[in-house]
N, C-alpha and C positions, 0 to 999 in steps of 0.2 A: 399682723404684717407677715408676709411670706418670706422665708429665707431665700437668699440669692441662689440662683440656679448654678449648679456645678458646671465648670467649663472643661470640656475634654480637649486635651492638647495632644498633638502628634509629636512625641518625643524624638522619633527617628527623623522626622522632617526638620525639627529644630536643630538636632545634632548635625544633620547634613548641611544646613544653612550656615551654622557656625564653622564647620570644617571648610566650607567653600570660602567663607570670609577670611579665615586665617590663611588658607592656601594663597588667596589673592594678595593679601598683605605681604606674605613672604616673597612672592614673585616680584612684587613692586620693590621691596627692600633690596633684593638681590640685583634687580635691573638698575636701580639707582646708585647702589653703593658697592655691590659685589659681596656684601656680607650675607652669610647664611646662618640662621640660628642653629644652635646645637644644644641638646639636652643630655646631661650626664646623670645617670641614676646611681646613687651610692647605696650599697647594701652592706650591712653589718651582719655577718652570719648567713645562713641559708635557711630558707623555709619555703614550703610549697606556695603559701599565700603570697609571699613577696615575689616569687618567680612569676606567678600569674599576673600580679599587678604590673611588674616591669614589662612583661610581654605585651600587656594591653597598652602601656605607655608607648612601647616601641612601635606597635602596629599603628596607633593613632598618629604618632609623630611622623613616621615615614609617609603616611597617607597625605599629610599636609605639606611635606617637604622639609621637615626638621630632621637634621642628622641626630643620631642618638648613640650614646655609648653607655657602658655599664662598668662600674668599678666596685670591687669587693674589698672591704676594709676589715 
């Protein structure tokens, strides 16, 4: 019996579709209720890795219409 063929996926296309879907849902939520999602990232201490991660969160959140804040504890 032959093993199943590998399936090549387009990760960028999937990510774009997911972002489009989230963006659309956020617009619908705002239009129907006036509510806008907000993400707050809490950081304990400082590290380059954490800064990179939070900057990526920020970029993706703003891209789909989510407000974002950051708090250091």
